[in-house]
LOBATI-161994 format. One record per residue: x, y, z of N, C-alpha, C in turn; residue number from 1. Coordinates in pm, 1 decimal. Layout:
<pts>
+----------+----------+----------+----------+----------+----------+----------+----------+----------+-----+
|     n.px |     n.py |     n.pz |    ca.px |    ca.py |    ca.pz |     c.px |     c.py |     c.pz | seq |
+----------+----------+----------+----------+----------+----------+----------+----------+----------+-----+
|        X |        Y |        Z |        X |        Y |        Z |        X |        Y |        Z | NUM |
...
+----------+----------+----------+----------+----------+----------+----------+----------+----------+-----+
</pts>
This chain:
<pts>
+----------+----------+----------+----------+----------+----------+----------+----------+----------+-----+
|     n.px |     n.py |     n.pz |    ca.px |    ca.py |    ca.pz |     c.px |     c.py |     c.pz | seq |
+----------+----------+----------+----------+----------+----------+----------+----------+----------+-----+
|    106.8 |   -102.7 |     -9.8 |     18.0 |     24.6 |     -3.8 |     83.2 |    127.0 |     -2.9 |   1 |
|     31.9 |    211.0 |    -93.2 |    129.3 |    353.8 |    -71.0 |     79.1 |    447.1 |     10.6 |   2 |
|    176.6 |    525.1 |     83.4 |    118.9 |    583.9 |    218.1 |     71.0 |    713.1 |    131.2 |   3 |
|    -11.4 |    793.9 |    173.0 |    -94.4 |    943.9 |    123.1 |      2.7 |   1026.2 |     91.9 |   4 |
|    137.2 |   1049.7 |    180.6 |    231.4 |   1142.8 |    105.9 |    257.8 |   1114.4 |     10.9 |   5 |
|    305.3 |    980.1 |    -36.8 |    385.4 |    940.3 |   -191.2 |    278.2 |    964.0 |   -289.2 |   6 |
|    151.5 |    950.5 |   -252.7 |     27.7 |    967.4 |   -364.7 |     -0.3 |   1110.0 |   -398.5 |   7 |
|     37.8 |   1196.7 |   -291.2 |     46.0 |   1381.9 |   -307.3 |    168.6 |   1374.1 |   -387.9 |   8 |
|    282.6 |   1325.3 |   -364.7 |    372.5 |   1378.1 |   -449.1 |    364.9 |   1303.7 |   -557.4 |   9 |
|    322.2 |   1213.1 |   -622.5 |    302.9 |   1161.6 |   -735.1 |    195.3 |   1248.5 |   -820.6 |  10 |
|     91.6 |   1308.4 |   -768.9 |     19.5 |   1352.4 |   -835.7 |    105.3 |   1540.6 |   -851.9 |  11 |
|    128.7 |   1561.6 |   -756.2 |    218.5 |   1705.5 |   -741.6 |    337.3 |   1689.2 |   -881.9 |  12 |
|    395.8 |   1598.0 |   -857.8 |    479.5 |   1551.1 |   -996.3 |    433.8 |   1564.8 |  -1127.3 |  13 |
|    306.5 |   1489.2 |  -1150.3 |    244.7 |   1508.8 |  -1237.8 |    172.8 |   1670.4 |  -1286.0 |  14 |
|    135.1 |   1686.8 |  -1208.7 |     83.4 |   1867.4 |  -1268.8 |    217.6 |   1926.6 |  -1277.4 |  15 |
|    317.5 |   1924.1 |  -1234.4 |    437.1 |   2011.7 |  -1293.3 |    507.7 |   1992.8 |  -1425.1 |  16 |
|    464.9 |   1848.2 |  -1472.2 |    531.3 |   1810.4 |  -1595.7 |    461.1 |   1872.4 |  -1723.2 |  17 |
|    535.5 |   1904.4 |  -1818.2 |    482.6 |   1980.0 |  -1901.1 |    424.4 |   1890.2 |  -2019.6 |  18 |
|    311.1 |   1932.8 |  -2056.4 |    231.5 |   1879.2 |  -2165.6 |    250.1 |   1894.9 |  -2324.6 |  19 |
|    270.1 |   1826.3 |  -2406.8 |    308.5 |   1838.2 |  -2530.6 |    178.2 |   1903.1 |  -2602.6 |  20 |
|    184.4 |   1996.0 |  -2688.4 |     68.9 |   2054.7 |  -2752.0 |    124.0 |   2038.6 |  -2889.6 |  21 |
|     21.4 |   2000.0 |  -3007.9 |     23.2 |   1993.9 |  -3110.7 |     47.7 |   2151.9 |  -3172.4 |  22 |
|    100.9 |   2151.6 |  -3254.2 |     81.8 |   2282.1 |  -3314.0 |    -17.3 |   2291.0 |  -3395.7 |  23 |
|   -117.6 |   2453.8 |  -3382.0 |   -217.9 |   2468.6 |  -3469.8 |   -193.7 |   2476.0 |  -3635.1 |  24 |
|   -321.9 |   2360.5 |  -3684.1 |   -304.4 |   2339.1 |  -3795.9 |   -360.2 |   2469.2 |  -3881.6 |  25 |
|   -334.6 |   2547.6 |  -3883.7 |   -355.3 |   2663.9 |  -3954.9 |   -412.1 |   2652.8 |  -4086.1 |  26 |
|   -325.8 |   2598.4 |  -4170.8 |   -400.7 |   2604.0 |  -4316.7 |   -509.1 |   2506.2 |  -4321.1 |  27 |
|   -545.3 |   2359.8 |  -4252.0 |   -630.5 |   2298.4 |  -4248.7 |   -741.7 |   2372.3 |  -4201.7 |  28 |
|   -723.8 |   2445.2 |  -4084.2 |   -850.3 |   2526.8 |  -4005.1 |   -920.6 |   2588.7 |  -4091.6 |  29 |
|   -833.7 |   2691.6 |  -4168.5 |   -882.0 |   2828.8 |  -4248.9 |   -956.8 |   2746.4 |  -4396.3 |  30 |
|   -888.9 |   2606.7 |  -4421.8 |  -1013.6 |   2547.3 |  -4547.3 |  -1148.6 |   2500.5 |  -4498.8 |  31 |
|  -1119.1 |   2435.7 |  -4365.2 |  -1244.3 |   2399.4 |  -4339.7 |  -1368.1 |   2529.6 |  -4273.5 |  32 |
|  -1279.3 |   2641.2 |  -4260.9 |  -1383.6 |   2732.1 |  -4246.4 |  -1434.2 |   2807.3 |  -4368.1 |  33 |
|  -1377.4 |   2782.3 |  -4465.2 |  -1377.8 |   2862.3 |  -4629.0 |  -1495.9 |   2792.3 |  -4652.1 |  34 |
|  -1508.3 |   2641.3 |  -4633.7 |  -1601.3 |   2550.7 |  -4668.2 |  -1730.7 |   2562.6 |  -4604.9 |  35 |
|  -1745.3 |   2623.4 |  -4504.3 |  -1877.1 |   2646.4 |  -4424.7 |  -1957.0 |   2737.1 |  -4510.7 |  36 |
|  -2084.9 |   2698.3 |  -4489.5 |  -2149.4 |   2806.1 |  -4579.4 |  -2195.5 |   2949.7 |  -4473.7 |  37 |
|  -2215.8 |   3041.7 |  -4545.5 |  -2223.7 |   3148.1 |  -4508.9 |  -2354.3 |   3160.3 |  -4431.6 |  38 |
|  -2389.3 |   3254.4 |  -4347.2 |  -2532.3 |   3253.4 |  -4242.4 |  -2633.0 |   3298.2 |  -4354.5 |  39 |
|  -2742.3 |   3246.6 |  -4330.5 |  -2872.7 |   3296.8 |  -4398.0 |  -2892.8 |   3420.4 |  -4358.3 |  40 |
|  -2973.7 |   3497.0 |  -4458.3 |  -3006.9 |   3614.0 |  -4421.7 |  -3183.8 |   3620.5 |  -4413.8 |  41 |
|  -3218.5 |   3630.7 |  -4336.6 |  -3395.6 |   3661.0 |  -4315.8 |  -3439.5 |   3739.8 |  -4442.3 |  42 |
|  -3549.9 |   3735.6 |  -4492.8 |  -3630.7 |   3796.8 |  -4601.1 |  -3746.6 |   3835.3 |  -4543.2 |  43 |
|  -3747.3 |   3848.7 |  -4411.3 |  -3894.8 |   3909.4 |  -4366.1 |  -3976.5 |   3785.8 |  -4347.6 |  44 |
|  -4116.2 |   3815.2 |  -4339.8 |  -4221.3 |   3711.9 |  -4269.3 |  -4190.6 |   3615.0 |  -4367.7 |  45 |
|  -4135.6 |   3592.6 |  -4479.8 |  -4157.3 |   3472.6 |  -4556.3 |  -4071.4 |   3372.8 |  -4478.6 |  46 |
|  -3950.4 |   3399.0 |  -4426.0 |  -3890.2 |   3306.4 |  -4351.7 |  -3888.3 |   3285.6 |  -4199.8 |  47 |
|  -4047.1 |   3325.1 |  -4155.9 |  -4083.8 |   3347.4 |  -4034.2 |  -4058.3 |   3212.1 |  -3966.8 |  48 |
|  -3982.6 |   3195.5 |  -3837.4 |  -3978.8 |   3127.2 |  -3802.4 |  -3908.9 |   2958.5 |  -3846.1 |  49 |
|  -3857.2 |   2997.0 |  -3950.0 |  -3756.1 |   2869.7 |  -3979.4 |  -3629.5 |   2919.1 |  -3981.5 |  50 |
|  -3568.2 |   2832.5 |  -3943.9 |  -3388.4 |   2833.5 |  -3892.5 |  -3379.9 |   2817.9 |  -3758.1 |  51 |
|  -3263.2 |   2842.0 |  -3720.3 |  -3203.0 |   2846.9 |  -3554.2 |  -3269.0 |   2957.8 |  -3488.2 |  52 |
|  -3312.0 |   3069.7 |  -3536.8 |  -3347.8 |   3167.7 |  -3480.3 |  -3488.3 |   3161.0 |  -3368.3 |  53 |
|  -3587.9 |   3061.9 |  -3444.3 |  -3697.5 |   3061.3 |  -3390.3 |  -3789.5 |   3193.8 |  -3384.0 |  54 |
|  -3862.8 |   3183.8 |  -3286.6 |  -3953.0 |   3291.9 |  -3239.9 |  -3917.8 |   3323.5 |  -3127.9 |  55 |
|  -3938.0 |   3504.3 |  -3149.9 |  -3897.9 |   3562.1 |  -3034.4 |  -4023.9 |   3679.0 |  -2995.8 |  56 |
|  -4053.1 |   3668.8 |  -2849.7 |  -4153.4 |   3772.2 |  -2846.4 |  -4117.6 |   3839.5 |  -2727.1 |  57 |
|  -4156.9 |   3959.6 |  -2735.0 |  -4148.5 |   4074.5 |  -2593.1 |  -4218.7 |   3962.8 |  -2483.9 |  58 |
|  -4193.8 |   4042.2 |  -2363.8 |  -4277.4 |   3971.2 |  -2265.4 |  -4396.2 |   4008.7 |  -2266.5 |  59 |
|  -4417.8 |   4160.1 |  -2300.3 |  -4574.4 |   4175.0 |  -2301.9 |  -4670.7 |   4112.8 |  -2437.7 |  60 |
|  -4607.8 |   4082.3 |  -2505.0 |  -4663.2 |   4056.8 |  -2631.6 |  -4670.2 |   3888.6 |  -2598.2 |  61 |
|  -4603.3 |   3832.8 |  -2526.1 |  -4613.0 |   3688.4 |  -2441.2 |  -4712.3 |   3679.6 |  -2326.5 |  62 |
|  -4736.1 |   3760.6 |  -2268.4 |  -4834.1 |   3810.3 |  -2165.8 |  -4973.4 |   3827.7 |  -2237.5 |  63 |
|  -4986.4 |   3880.7 |  -2326.1 |  -5084.3 |   3920.3 |  -2410.6 |  -5171.4 |   3788.5 |  -2497.8 |  64 |
|  -5083.1 |   3727.6 |  -2518.2 |  -5090.0 |   3602.0 |  -2606.5 |  -5143.9 |   3473.7 |  -2528.5 |  65 |
|  -5081.0 |   3483.4 |  -2381.1 |  -5139.1 |   3389.8 |  -2320.3 |  -5269.1 |   3436.8 |  -2249.1 |  66 |
|  -5320.3 |   3553.0 |  -2221.2 |  -5437.0 |   3585.0 |  -2182.7 |  -5532.7 |   3567.3 |  -2269.1 |  67 |
|  -5490.4 |   3582.0 |  -2367.7 |  -5589.5 |   3552.2 |  -2516.2 |  -5609.1 |   3394.8 |  -2502.3 |  68 |
|  -5526.0 |   3330.7 |  -2515.2 |  -5540.7 |   3168.8 |  -2485.7 |  -5623.6 |   3126.8 |  -2396.5 |  69 |
|  -5587.5 |   3183.6 |  -2252.8 |  -5699.9 |   3143.5 |  -2169.0 |  -5818.3 |   3181.8 |  -2194.1 |  70 |
|  -5892.1 |   3302.8 |  -2244.9 |  -6022.3 |   3331.8 |  -2253.5 |  -6057.3 |   3239.3 |  -2360.1 |  71 |
|  -5971.5 |   3230.4 |  -2448.9 |  -6062.4 |   3112.0 |  -2596.0 |  -6046.0 |   2996.3 |  -2553.0 |  72 |
|  -5987.1 |   2964.0 |  -2427.1 |  -6011.0 |   2781.0 |  -2366.4 |  -6103.4 |   2819.1 |  -2274.2 |  73 |
|  -6115.8 |   2918.0 |  -2208.4 |  -6259.2 |   2946.8 |  -2129.6 |  -6380.8 |   2926.2 |  -2226.2 |  74 |
|  -6387.4 |   3027.0 |  -2311.7 |  -6503.6 |   3016.9 |  -2383.4 |  -6525.6 |   2892.0 |  -2438.8 |  75 |
|  -6428.1 |   2832.0 |  -2497.4 |  -6469.5 |   2720.9 |  -2570.0 |  -6496.9 |   2584.2 |  -2480.4 |  76 |
|  -6432.1 |   2589.3 |  -2339.0 |  -6482.8 |   2490.7 |  -2268.3 |  -6611.8 |   2509.6 |  -2221.3 |  77 |
|  -6669.9 |   2642.1 |  -2208.4 |  -6834.1 |   2669.9 |  -2149.0 |  -6908.0 |   2649.5 |  -2278.4 |  78 |
|  -6863.5 |   2648.6 |  -2356.8 |  -6961.8 |   2617.5 |  -2477.0 |  -6994.9 |   2450.5 |  -2541.0 |  79 |
|  -6863.7 |   2403.0 |  -2477.7 |  -6852.7 |   2271.8 |  -2507.2 |  -6897.6 |   2175.2 |  -2438.6 |  80 |
|  -6861.5 |   2196.4 |  -2287.8 |  -6877.0 |   2094.7 |  -2203.1 |  -7007.0 |   2085.7 |  -2145.8 |  81 |
|  -7058.6 |   1958.5 |  -2111.1 |  -7190.3 |   1971.7 |  -2091.9 |  -7236.4 |   1968.0 |  -1950.6 |  82 |
|  -7279.5 |   2081.2 |  -1917.5 |  -7309.8 |   2128.1 |  -1744.7 |  -7471.9 |   2065.5 |  -1745.4 |  83 |
|  -7496.6 |   2016.0 |  -1679.8 |  -7649.4 |   1995.7 |  -1631.8 |  -7699.5 |   2124.9 |  -1520.3 |  84 |
|  -7825.6 |   2189.3 |  -1595.5 |  -7870.7 |   2256.5 |  -1524.5 |  -7918.3 |   2272.2 |  -1401.3 |  85 |
|  -7964.3 |   2354.6 |  -1329.3 |  -8019.8 |   2326.9 |  -1181.0 |  -8121.2 |   2251.4 |  -1156.9 |  86 |
|  -8139.9 |   2181.7 |  -1084.8 |  -8276.0 |   2092.3 |  -1065.5 |  -8354.2 |   2144.7 |   -951.2 |  87 |
|  -8476.5 |   2080.3 |   -927.0 |  -8534.6 |   2140.0 |   -813.8 |  -8530.8 |   2064.9 |   -679.5 |  88 |
|  -8556.3 |   2094.7 |   -582.0 |  -8545.5 |   2042.3 |   -467.4 |  -8607.5 |   1914.0 |   -464.5 |  89 |
|  -8611.2 |   1753.6 |   -426.0 |  -8685.1 |   1648.9 |   -446.8 |  -8807.5 |   1692.7 |   -351.3 |  90 |
|  -8904.7 |   1618.1 |   -415.6 |  -9027.9 |   1638.1 |   -370.0 |  -9068.9 |   1526.7 |   -286.6 |  91 |
|  -9130.6 |   1544.2 |   -197.7 |  -9163.6 |   1414.3 |    -87.6 |  -9301.3 |   1446.3 |    -30.0 |  92 |
|  -9392.7 |   1314.3 |    -62.3 |  -9522.5 |   1294.1 |    -27.2 |  -9530.6 |   1182.3 |     92.0 |  93 |
|  -9621.2 |   1192.7 |    157.8 |  -9625.2 |   1100.9 |    279.0 |  -9679.3 |    953.5 |    254.6 |  94 |
|  -9673.9 |    851.9 |    264.6 |  -9713.9 |    719.5 |    229.2 |  -9678.8 |    629.2 |    364.5 |  95 |
|  -9756.6 |    636.2 |    447.3 |  -9724.9 |    596.8 |    576.5 |  -9585.5 |    602.6 |    662.8 |  96 |
|  -9523.3 |    529.2 |    677.3 |  -9388.2 |    546.1 |    763.0 |  -9269.8 |    579.6 |    684.4 |  97 |
|  -9299.4 |    573.6 |    514.6 |  -9221.5 |    613.9 |    426.7 |  -9264.8 |    733.2 |    353.2 |  98 |
|  -9178.2 |    798.5 |    266.2 |  -9218.6 |    907.9 |    191.8 |  -9196.8 |    880.5 |     50.9 |  99 |
|  -9282.6 |    901.4 |    -24.7 |  -9235.8 |    913.0 |   -186.8 |  -9116.7 |   1024.1 |   -231.5 | 100 |
|  -9025.8 |   1024.4 |   -305.4 |  -8947.0 |   1149.0 |   -322.4 |  -8899.1 |   1144.6 |   -440.3 | 101 |
|  -8937.5 |   1260.0 |   -536.0 |  -8947.4 |   1257.5 |   -657.3 |  -8805.5 |   1360.1 |   -679.5 | 102 |
|  -8714.1 |   1278.5 |   -736.6 |  -8603.8 |   1358.6 |   -831.6 |  -8574.4 |   1412.3 |   -943.7 | 103 |
|  -8588.7 |   1544.5 |   -964.5 |  -8553.7 |   1601.0 |  -1099.5 |  -8444.6 |   1686.0 |  -1090.3 | 104 |
|  -8390.3 |   1660.0 |  -1223.4 |  -8271.8 |   1743.0 |  -1296.8 |  -8243.5 |   1761.0 |  -1407.6 | 105 |
|  -8250.2 |   1864.8 |  -1444.9 |  -8236.3 |   1965.1 |  -1565.7 |  -8093.5 |   1928.6 |  -1633.1 | 106 |
|  -8066.3 |   1845.1 |  -1721.5 |  -7954.0 |   1795.6 |  -1796.9 |  -8002.7 |   1788.6 |  -1928.7 | 107 |
|  -7973.1 |   1878.9 |  -2044.7 |  -8022.1 |   1895.9 |  -2170.9 |  -7938.3 |   1777.2 |  -2262.7 | 108 |
|  -7780.7 |   1764.7 |  -2217.1 |  -7702.0 |   1713.6 |  -2292.8 |  -7657.9 |   1576.1 |  -2244.7 | 109 |
|  -7747.6 |   1539.9 |  -2137.4 |  -7750.7 |   1389.2 |  -2083.7 |  -7778.2 |   1291.4 |  -2164.0 | 110 |
|  -7708.4 |   1154.4 |  -2169.2 |  -7797.2 |   1056.7 |  -2239.2 |  -7858.4 |    969.1 |  -2151.7 | 111 |
|  -7808.5 |    962.6 |  -2025.7 |  -7862.5 |    859.5 |  -1913.6 |  -7814.8 |    924.7 |  -1775.0 | 112 |
|  -7916.0 |    926.2 |  -1692.6 |  -7895.6 |    992.0 |  -1561.6 |  -7976.6 |    885.0 |  -1479.1 | 113 |
|  -7873.4 |    900.2 |  -1363.2 |  -7942.0 |    786.4 |  -1246.9 |  -7928.9 |    860.2 |  -1088.5 | 114 |
|  -7989.3 |    823.0 |   -998.1 |  -7963.6 |    868.6 |   -853.1 |  -7913.8 |    756.4 |   -770.0 | 115 |
|  -7817.2 |    796.7 |   -707.9 |  -7756.0 |    712.0 |   -633.4 |  -7732.6 |    767.2 |   -466.3 | 116 |
|  -7758.6 |    677.1 |   -351.3 |  -7739.5 |    736.7 |   -254.1 |  -7760.3 |    600.1 |   -105.6 | 117 |
|  -7748.8 |    667.9 |    -15.4 |  -7771.9 |    588.2 |     79.9 |  -7903.9 |    489.3 |     76.2 | 118 |
|  -7974.1 |    530.1 |     26.1 |  -8120.8 |    463.5 |     54.4 |  -8132.1 |    350.5 |    -50.6 | 119 |
|  -8018.0 |    337.8 |   -140.5 |  -8050.8 |    263.3 |   -261.5 |  -7878.2 |    174.1 |   -278.9 | 120 |
|  -7808.4 |    179.2 |   -173.8 |  -7670.8 |    135.7 |   -140.3 |  -7576.2 |    167.0 |   -253.0 | 121 |
|  -7587.2 |    293.0 |   -332.3 |  -7523.5 |    381.6 |   -407.5 |  -7507.0 |    298.2 |   -564.2 | 122 |
|  -7612.9 |    229.6 |   -602.8 |  -7602.0 |    153.3 |   -688.8 |  -7649.5 |    223.0 |   -826.1 | 123 |
|  -7569.9 |    220.2 |   -923.9 |  -7618.9 |    355.7 |  -1052.7 |  -7719.7 |    279.1 |  -1122.1 | 124 |
|  -7733.2 |    138.9 |  -1086.4 |  -7839.3 |     82.4 |  -1178.9 |  -7982.9 |     68.0 |  -1086.2 | 125 |
|  -8019.8 |    117.3 |   -978.2 |  -8088.7 |     97.4 |   -855.4 |  -8238.4 |    191.0 |   -922.6 | 126 |
|  -8184.5 |    316.3 |   -974.7 |  -8307.5 |    430.2 |   -987.8 |  -8242.0 |    492.2 |  -1087.9 | 127 |
|  -8278.1 |    454.8 |  -1202.0 |  -8258.5 |    519.6 |  -1322.6 |  -8374.7 |    632.3 |  -1320.0 | 128 |
|  -8318.5 |    754.6 |  -1397.4 |  -8441.6 |    819.3 |  -1418.2 |  -8486.4 |    867.6 |  -1554.8 | 129 |
|  -8594.9 |    903.1 |  -1580.0 |  -8649.2 |    915.1 |  -1729.8 |  -8639.6 |   1062.5 |  -1756.8 | 130 |
|  -8640.7 |   1056.4 |  -1914.0 |  -8626.4 |   1196.9 |  -1975.6 |  -8782.8 |   1261.8 |  -1991.4 | 131 |
|  -8787.1 |   1367.5 |  -1928.2 |  -8952.2 |   1424.3 |  -1966.0 |  -8970.1 |   1536.9 |  -2048.1 | 132 |
|  -8990.4 |   1489.2 |  -2169.5 |  -9020.5 |   1594.1 |  -2284.4 |  -8905.2 |   1619.6 |  -2345.3 | 133 |
|  -8859.4 |   1727.6 |  -2421.6 |  -8745.1 |   1761.3 |  -2495.5 |  -8674.4 |   1858.8 |  -2418.2 | 134 |
|  -8712.5 |   1909.2 |  -2302.7 |  -8620.6 |   2001.4 |  -2237.9 |  -8496.7 |   1955.4 |  -2158.5 | 135 |
|  -8493.0 |   1812.1 |  -2173.6 |  -8365.0 |   1793.1 |  -2111.7 |  -8397.3 |   1739.0 |  -1972.3 | 136 |
|  -8529.6 |   1783.8 |  -1907.4 |  -8549.7 |   1742.6 |  -1766.6 |  -8555.5 |   1574.2 |  -1713.8 | 137 |
|  -8504.5 |   1521.5 |  -1620.5 |  -8465.0 |   1419.7 |  -1600.3 |  -8569.4 |   1383.4 |  -1461.4 | 138 |
|  -8646.1 |   1281.1 |  -1444.5 |  -8716.7 |   1236.9 |  -1315.9 |  -8737.0 |   1139.1 |  -1265.8 | 139 |
|  -8750.8 |   1088.2 |  -1178.7 |  -8788.8 |    952.6 |  -1112.2 |  -8847.3 |    988.5 |   -958.1 | 140 |
|  -8882.8 |    882.6 |   -894.7 |  -8959.0 |    862.6 |   -779.3 |  -8956.2 |    796.9 |   -705.3 | 141 |
|  -8920.9 |    757.6 |   -578.0 |  -8907.1 |    623.6 |   -467.4 |  -8918.2 |    662.5 |   -355.6 | 142 |
|  -8985.7 |    586.6 |   -274.2 |  -9054.7 |    567.2 |   -163.3 |  -8952.3 |    514.9 |    -83.9 | 143 |
|  -8886.9 |    640.5 |     17.5 |  -8786.7 |    629.6 |    100.1 |  -8846.5 |    606.8 |    258.4 | 144 |
|  -8770.7 |    561.5 |    360.8 |  -8816.0 |    523.8 |    495.0 |  -8786.2 |    654.8 |    548.2 | 145 |
|  -8812.9 |    706.9 |    690.7 |  -8787.2 |    822.6 |    737.2 |  -8649.8 |    849.3 |    772.0 | 146 |
|  -8573.5 |    927.1 |    776.0 |  -8429.1 |    944.4 |    805.1 |  -8307.7 |   1029.5 |    734.7 | 147 |
|  -8179.1 |   1049.3 |    716.8 |  -8139.6 |   1151.5 |    660.9 |  -8038.4 |   1078.9 |    604.8 | 148 |
|  -8044.1 |   1112.9 |    447.0 |  -7948.7 |   1029.9 |    348.7 |  -7868.4 |   1137.9 |    282.9 | 149 |
|  -7773.0 |   1075.3 |    221.6 |  -7684.3 |   1164.8 |    119.0 |  -7708.5 |   1097.5 |    -11.6 | 150 |
|  -7670.8 |   1164.1 |   -123.9 |  -7741.5 |   1119.8 |   -237.8 |  -7655.1 |   1214.2 |   -364.4 | 151 |
|  -7657.9 |   1177.0 |   -495.4 |  -7595.7 |   1247.7 |   -579.8 |  -7654.8 |   1227.5 |   -738.2 | 152 |
|  -7648.4 |   1251.8 |   -830.6 |  -7663.0 |   1196.5 |   -958.0 |  -7575.1 |   1153.0 |  -1052.8 | 153 |
|  -7565.1 |   1056.5 |  -1132.8 |  -7494.3 |   1000.5 |  -1208.8 |  -7534.1 |   1043.8 |  -1354.0 | 154 |
|  -7412.3 |   1089.2 |  -1430.7 |  -7453.2 |   1132.0 |  -1570.0 |  -7381.3 |   1088.8 |  -1654.8 | 155 |
|  -7462.6 |   1025.4 |  -1745.4 |  -7369.4 |    914.7 |  -1837.3 |  -7311.3 |    808.7 |  -1772.0 | 156 |
|  -7323.2 |    780.1 |  -1653.2 |  -7214.7 |    658.3 |  -1599.1 |  -7077.4 |    712.6 |  -1543.6 | 157 |
|  -7080.5 |    843.7 |  -1588.1 |  -6933.7 |    902.1 |  -1505.5 |  -6938.5 |   1039.5 |  -1439.7 | 158 |
|  -7016.9 |   1081.2 |  -1470.5 |  -7016.7 |   1199.3 |  -1407.2 |  -7115.5 |   1206.7 |  -1260.8 | 159 |
|  -7057.8 |   1246.3 |  -1120.5 |  -7103.1 |   1240.9 |  -1047.5 |  -7127.8 |   1407.9 |   -982.6 | 160 |
|  -7281.0 |   1398.8 |   -971.8 |  -7327.9 |   1541.5 |   -961.9 |  -7398.1 |   1600.4 |   -837.5 | 161 |
|  -7385.6 |   1667.5 |   -745.2 |  -7443.3 |   1655.0 |   -611.5 |  -7588.8 |   1731.3 |   -689.3 | 162 |
|  -7654.7 |   1730.3 |   -597.2 |  -7792.4 |   1836.8 |   -643.7 |  -7781.7 |   1987.6 |   -624.3 | 163 |
|  -7821.0 |   2052.7 |   -738.0 |  -7747.5 |   2197.5 |   -723.0 |  -7839.3 |   2300.6 |   -633.5 | 164 |
|  -7929.0 |   2234.1 |   -610.3 |  -8065.0 |   2288.6 |   -509.5 |  -8061.3 |   2215.8 |   -356.1 | 165 |
|  -8014.3 |   2114.2 |   -333.8 |  -7993.4 |   2069.7 |   -221.9 |  -7876.0 |   2090.3 |   -123.5 | 166 |
|  -7905.1 |   2087.9 |      2.5 |  -7776.3 |   2114.6 |     94.2 |  -7682.8 |   2001.6 |     60.3 | 167 |
|  -7534.0 |   2053.7 |     76.4 |  -7450.2 |   1977.6 |     36.2 |  -7396.8 |   1888.7 |    182.4 | 168 |
|  -7351.2 |   1783.1 |    211.1 |  -7299.0 |   1714.7 |    298.8 |  -7137.8 |   1740.3 |    307.6 | 169 |
|  -7042.9 |   1691.5 |    438.2 |  -6936.1 |   1709.2 |    413.2 |  -6861.9 |   1634.9 |    302.5 | 170 |
|  -6733.0 |   1647.6 |    276.9 |  -6660.1 |   1552.6 |    161.1 |  -6691.0 |   1395.5 |    228.5 | 171 |
|  -6737.7 |   1300.0 |    118.1 |  -6728.4 |   1179.9 |    148.7 |  -6630.2 |   1110.7 |    192.6 | 172 |
|  -6475.3 |   1171.9 |    171.2 |  -6363.0 |   1087.9 |    166.3 |  -6312.5 |   1034.8 |     50.8 | 173 |
|  -6347.1 |   1032.5 |    -42.7 |  -6342.7 |   1035.1 |   -185.8 |  -6314.8 |   1149.5 |   -275.8 | 174 |
|  -6300.5 |   1265.2 |   -224.1 |  -6324.2 |   1387.5 |   -305.2 |  -6464.9 |   1453.7 |   -352.2 | 175 |
|  -6546.1 |   1372.0 |   -315.8 |  -6690.1 |   1437.4 |   -360.3 |  -6759.7 |   1478.9 |   -246.6 | 176 |
|  -6859.2 |   1569.5 |   -299.1 |  -6923.2 |   1660.4 |   -212.9 |  -7090.5 |   1584.5 |   -250.0 | 177 |
|  -7182.6 |   1555.0 |   -135.4 |  -7300.1 |   1469.7 |   -213.8 |  -7396.6 |   1566.3 |   -156.6 | 178 |
|  -7516.4 |   1549.2 |   -180.1 |  -7632.1 |   1636.3 |   -111.6 |  -7711.4 |   1567.8 |      2.0 | 179 |
|  -7772.8 |   1652.2 |     60.4 |  -7832.2 |   1587.5 |    200.9 |  -7989.7 |   1572.1 |    152.9 | 180 |
|  -8040.1 |   1430.9 |    213.2 |  -8185.8 |   1433.9 |    172.8 |  -8269.6 |   1405.3 |    325.7 | 181 |
|  -8341.3 |   1500.9 |    373.8 |  -8389.2 |   1460.6 |    509.4 |  -8583.3 |   1400.1 |    493.7 | 182 |
|  -8580.5 |   1286.8 |    496.1 |  -8716.0 |   1223.1 |    505.8 |  -8759.3 |   1249.3 |    633.7 | 183 |
|  -8896.0 |   1287.5 |    676.3 |  -8967.6 |   1308.5 |    794.8 |  -9100.7 |   1193.5 |    797.9 | 184 |
|  -9124.3 |   1156.4 |    896.5 |  -9237.5 |   1094.5 |    882.8 |  -9353.6 |   1170.8 |    856.5 | 185 |
|  -9456.5 |   1106.8 |    786.1 |  -9588.1 |   1222.1 |    752.1 |  -9674.9 |   1197.6 |    858.3 | 186 |
|  -9659.7 |   1104.5 |    986.1 |  -9770.9 |   1102.7 |   1072.4 |  -9725.0 |   1253.8 |   1178.4 | 187 |
|  -9868.3 |   1287.2 |   1229.4 |  -9825.4 |   1400.7 |   1319.9 |  -9864.6 |   1328.9 |   1458.0 | 188 |
|  -9785.7 |   1377.2 |   1572.2 |  -9773.9 |   1350.8 |   1652.8 |  -9818.8 |   1404.2 |   1780.1 | 189 |
+----------+----------+----------+----------+----------+----------+----------+----------+----------+-----+
</pts>
């Protein structure tokens, strides 16, 4: 094993030694430079965006372009995204110890709507809604026992939407907010 001092001395000697450098090949270098094509001169808008320069914008123009793109995106998103309209609160009618609750949602662009909640085991197939007329109004009814329930609508099997007119329950732990339904007994005491 080599002691550390000897390694240090060997490294120091290597740094002090002269390193031979080849003489610069000036004639060959000049020939290569002469064969390199001259830089291209832009001819205005015809060459826009072509070549190594690319596109350069001032910060103000870049900001204006970004704002314009955001506005166009927001406008297009509002025009082409299917948003259900506001529904009416569930209507409740007494039938003994349970209540018949009618659910109504206006969703003109929906193909299929169901109601899911505590009262049907959150089964999307258990309570399908029917389209009523051409206005995009969907409705269904179900007898529900007295109690407090959370529910929401499922639009086209993929969009879960709380009832826009009903009170919201706290977050369900899955990142969704559901609506709250209170069903009271129809009997007077």
